[in-house]
C-alpha positions in Angstrom: 2.9 -75.4 11.3 1.4 -73.5 8.3 1.4 -69.9 7.5 -2.3 -69.8 7.7 -2.0 -71.4 11.1 0.5 -68.9 12.0 -1.4 -66.0 11.0 -5.0 -67.5 12.3 -3.0 -68.1 15.9 -2.0 -64.1 15.6 -5.2 -63.0 14.9 -6.9 -64.9 17.9 -4.2 -63.2 20.5 -4.8 -60.2 18.6 -8.6 -60.4 19.4 -8.0 -61.6 22.8 -5.6 -58.5 23.4 -7.9 -55.5 24.7 -8.6 -53.4 21.4 -6.5 -50.1 21.3 -8.3 -47.0 20.9 -8.1 -44.7 18.0 -6.2 -41.8 18.6 -7.2 -38.5 20.6 -7.4 -36.5 17.8 -10.0 -38.4 15.8 -12.4 -37.4 18.8 -11.5 -34.1 18.6 -12.6 -31.2 15.9 -12.2 -27.5 15.7 -15.3 -28.5 13.3 -18.9 -28.5 14.0 -18.0 -31.8 13.5 -18.8 -34.7 15.8 -16.7 -37.6 14.6 -16.0 -41.3 16.3 -14.0 -44.1 14.5 -13.6 -47.4 15.6 -12.2 -50.8 14.0 -14.5 -53.4 13.2 -13.3 -57.2 12.7 -16.6 -57.8 10.9 -18.9 -55.2 9.1 -21.5 -55.5 6.7 -23.7 -52.6 6.3 -27.3 -52.6 4.8 -26.9 -53.3 1.3 -27.2 -50.1 -0.9 -30.8 -49.2 -2.5 -32.1 -47.7 -5.9 -31.8 -44.2 -3.8 -28.1 -44.6 -4.2 -28.2 -45.5 -7.8 -30.1 -42.6 -8.6 -26.8 -40.4 -7.6 -22.9 -40.5 -9.6 -21.8 -44.1 -8.6 -18.3 -43.0 -7.0 -17.6 -40.3 -4.2 -15.3 -38.4 -5.8 -18.0 -37.2 -8.4 -20.0 -36.0 -5.1 -17.4 -33.5 -3.5 -19.6 -32.2 -0.7 -20.4 -35.8 0.4 -16.9 -37.0 0.1 -15.7 -33.3 2.0 -18.5 -34.2 4.8 -17.4 -37.8 4.8 -13.4 -36.2 5.9 -14.8 -33.6 8.0 -13.3 -35.1 11.1 -9.8 -34.1 9.9 -8.3 -30.9 11.9 -6.5 -29.4 8.4 -5.8 -26.5 10.8 -3.4 -28.5 12.5 -2.6 -30.7 9.4 -1.7 -27.2 7.6 0.7 -26.6 10.8 2.5 -29.9 10.6 2.9 -29.6 6.7 4.8 -26.3 7.3 6.7 -27.6 10.3 7.7 -30.2 8.7 9.2 -28.2 6.1 11.0 -25.4 8.2 12.3 -28.8 9.9 13.4 -30.9 7.1 13.8 -28.9 4.1 17.2 -27.6 3.0 18.0 -23.7 2.9 14.1 -23.8 4.5 13.0 -20.0 4.6 9.3 -18.8 4.3 7.4 -22.1 3.0 6.5 -20.4 -0.8 5.4 -22.2 -3.4 3.7 -25.9 -3.0 1.5 -28.5 -5.1 -1.1 -30.5 -3.6 -1.3 -33.7 -5.5 -4.7 -35.6 -5.7 -6.1 -32.6 -3.8 -9.8 -33.6 -3.5 -11.8 -30.6 -1.7 -8.5 -29.1 -1.5 -8.8 -28.4 2.2 -4.9 -28.5 2.6 -4.6 -26.0 -0.2 -6.9 -23.9 1.3 -5.0 -23.8 4.7 -1.7 -23.2 3.2 -2.7 -20.2 1.0 -3.8 -18.5 4.0 -0.2 -18.6 5.6 0.5 -17.2 2.0 2.0 -19.7 0.0 1.0 -19.5 -3.5 -0.4 -23.0 -4.5 -1.2 -25.4 -7.2 -4.1 -28.4 -6.6 -4.0 -31.0 -9.1 -6.9 -33.8 -9.5 -8.1 -35.7 -12.1 -11.8 -35.4 -11.2 -13.6 -31.8 -12.8 -16.0 -32.3 -10.3 -13.3 -31.7 -7.2 -11.7 -29.2 -8.9 -14.9 -26.8 -9.8 -15.7 -27.9 -5.6 -11.7 -26.8 -4.5 -12.2 -23.4 -6.9 -15.6 -22.3 -4.9 -14.0 -23.4 -1.7 -10.8 -21.6 -2.6 -12.9 -18.7 -3.3 -15.4 -18.9 -0.4 -12.2 -18.9 2.2 -11.1 -15.4 0.3 -7.7 -17.3 -0.9 -6.0 -17.9 -4.3 -5.5 -21.7 -5.5 -4.6 -22.7 -8.6 -6.8 -25.8 -10.0 -5.4 -28.0 -12.1 -7.2 -31.0 -14.2 -4.1 -33.7 -14.5 -2.8 -37.4 -13.9 -0.8 -37.5 -10.7 1.8 -39.8 -12.5 1.8 -37.8 -15.8 1.4 -34.1 -14.9 3.6 -30.8 -16.3 2.9 -27.2 -13.9 4.1 -24.8 -16.5 6.9 -22.9 -15.5 7.1 -24.4 -12.2 9.7 -27.2 -13.0 12.4 -27.5 -10.1 11.0 -24.6 -8.3 8.6 -26.1 -6.0 9.5 -26.0 -2.3 6.9 -28.4 -1.4 4.7 -31.5 -2.9 1.7 -32.9 -0.3 0.0 -36.1 -1.6 -2.0 -36.9 1.6 -4.8 -38.8 2.2 -3.2 -42.2 1.2 -4.1 -40.7 -2.4 -0.9 -42.3 -3.2 -2.5 -45.8 -3.5 -4.5 -44.5 -6.4 -1.1 -45.7 -8.0 -2.1 -49.7 -8.9 1.2 -50.5 -10.1 5.2 -50.1 -10.1 4.6 -48.0 -13.1 2.5 -45.6 -12.4 4.2 -45.1 -8.8 7.6 -44.4 -10.4 6.1 -41.9 -12.6 5.0 -40.1 -10.0 7.3 -40.1 -8.4 9.6 -38.9 -11.3 7.2 -36.1 -11.8 7.4 -35.3 -8.3 10.9 -34.8 -8.8 11.3 -32.7 -11.7 8.9 -30.0 -10.0 10.8 -29.9 -6.7 14.0 -27.2 -6.1 16.6 -28.6 -4.5 16.5 -29.3 -1.2 12.6 -29.1 -0.9 10.0 -31.5 0.5 7.6 -34.5 -0.6 5.3 -35.0 2.1 3.4 -38.1 1.7 0.2 -39.8 3.9 -0.4 -43.6 3.6 -1.8 -46.3 5.5 0.4 -47.7 8.6 2.7 -50.8 7.3 1.0 -52.3 10.4 -2.1 -52.6 7.9 0.0 -54.6 5.3 2.1 -56.6 8.0 0.1 -58.0 10.9 -1.5 -60.8 8.5 -5.0 -60.0 8.5 -5.6 -58.9 5.2 -4.6 -62.1 4.1 -7.4 -63.5 6.6 -9.8 -61.2 5.1 -9.9 -59.0 8.3 -9.5 -55.4 6.7 -9.1 -53.7 9.3 -12.6 -52.2 8.4 -13.1 -48.7 9.9 -16.7 -46.7 10.7 -16.8 -43.1 12.0 -20.2 -41.0 12.6 -20.6 -37.3 10.8 -23.0 -34.8 12.7 -23.6 -32.2 10.3 -26.2 -29.7 10.6 -29.6 -31.4 9.4 -28.1 -34.6 9.0 -26.2 -37.5 10.7 -24.1 -40.1 8.8 -22.1 -42.7 9.3 -19.7 -43.4 6.9 -17.9 -47.2 6.8 -14.9 -47.9 5.1 -14.4 -52.0 4.3 -15.6 -54.8 5.0 -15.3 -58.3 6.2 -15.9 -59.6 2.7 -13.1 -57.1 1.1 -10.6 -58.7 -1.4 -6.8 -57.8 -0.8 -4.2 -59.2 -3.8 -0.7 -60.4 -1.7 0.7 -60.1 -5.2 -0.2 -56.8 -6.5 -0.5 -55.4 -2.7 -4.0 -54.4 -3.5 -7.3 -54.0 -1.9 -10.5 -53.6 -3.1 -12.1 -51.4 -0.5 -15.6 -51.0 -0.2 -16.7 -47.4 1.2 -20.4 -46.7 1.9 -22.0 -43.4 3.4 -25.3 -43.7 4.9 -27.7 -41.2 6.6 -28.5 -42.4 10.4 -31.8 -42.9 12.2 -32.5 -43.5 16.3 -29.1 -44.8 16.1 -29.0 -46.8 13.2 -28.2 -46.6 9.7 -30.8 -46.0 7.5 -30.6 -44.5 3.6 -27.7 -45.5 1.9 -26.7 -42.1 0.1 -23.5 -44.4 -1.4 -21.6 -47.7 -2.1 -18.6 -48.5 -4.3 -15.5 -50.5 -4.3 -12.2 -48.9 -4.6 -8.7 -50.5 -5.2 -6.0 -49.1 -3.2 -2.1 -49.9 -3.3 -0.6 -50.6 -0.1 2.9 -49.1 0.2 5.7 -50.8 2.5 8.1 -47.6 3.6 10.7 -49.5 2.0 9.4 -49.2 -1.3 8.9 -45.7 -1.0 12.4 -45.2 -0.1 13.2 -47.2 -2.9 11.2 -45.0 -4.8 12.9 -41.6 -3.1 16.3 -43.1 -4.3 15.4 -43.6 -7.5 14.3 -40.3 -8.3 17.2 -38.4 -6.5 15.6 -37.5 -3.2 15.8 -39.3 0.4 13.9 -40.2 3.2 14.0 -37.3 5.8 11.5 -37.6 8.5 8.8 -40.6 9.0 6.1 -40.1 11.5 2.8 -42.0 12.5 0.2 -39.1 12.1 0.3 -35.3 10.6 1.9 -34.9 13.9 5.9 -33.7 14.9 5.1 -35.4 18.1 3.8 -38.8 17.1 6.7 -41.2 15.7 5.7 -44.3 13.5 5.9 -46.2 16.7 4.1 -44.0 18.7 1.0 -44.9 21.0 -1.2 -42.4 18.8 0.7 -44.0 15.4 -2.7 -45.1 12.6 -0.5 -43.9 9.5 2.7 -43.7 8.0 3.4 -39.6 7.1 6.9 -40.0 4.7 9.3 -36.7 4.0 11.6 -36.9 1.3 13.7 -34.1 0.5 15.4 -33.8 -3.1 18.9 -33.8 -3.4 
């Protein structure tokens, strides 16, 4: 039997099996958000029109829209996880004093950690995001040092070998599309961590790469509803025509955001294709080893009680300690 036939049979079995619901935490939020998510084997939302084209073409250039799209995340609980992971896995862990967030976007994690009296730096390559992050920190009454920079080539003046923790969340490392970029990022992280300091990564769950679905163009499309004051939106993360390259492990992910009217997707606010590198645990382990770090913790969510094989696991969260 050919590889494609085996994968097709596996896919048929998976389709027949009862669909596993998204983890309960995605149905909960301390925000005013009401969000739901579900996997879609085949999803083609209405095409975007000139309405969306009049706006910046990337969600990264529209920080408020980006922030709304991911507002289902419980950033308070996730900050608590980061503090707990630091206490559990860092060497000589006392109070968490210094943190660097890579690819910070709206800097929600940075703001939450600053509220807990950590001194926080937030790095991003997008100036619009950084301006939004500064405003968000100011509105929260905390200080976050927002810096423009590339994750693969950054330097925080005066902080070499000093950070207690570096974090890279929401799959942001996946923007490092090749091994050279990823290795350079890890090298910079190791240079900035203190001995015993912690690097926390959040990526796609390994099952997304190894269950064979990407090769069959069942790219695990996701959709979730966002209910904000005065506007209800649907975020569509992927379609059944997205392309995955098994050699580079890069997935071309189609992302669109639509307003909702009478329970249906209406106006398209944004549509773009974003390239994401799919990483494996062993690749992360190797990158850590080559840059003087070691894997000390693996989780299936930003939750110390959710292992990678837990029934609620849907992400890969790795804690790496600098030797």
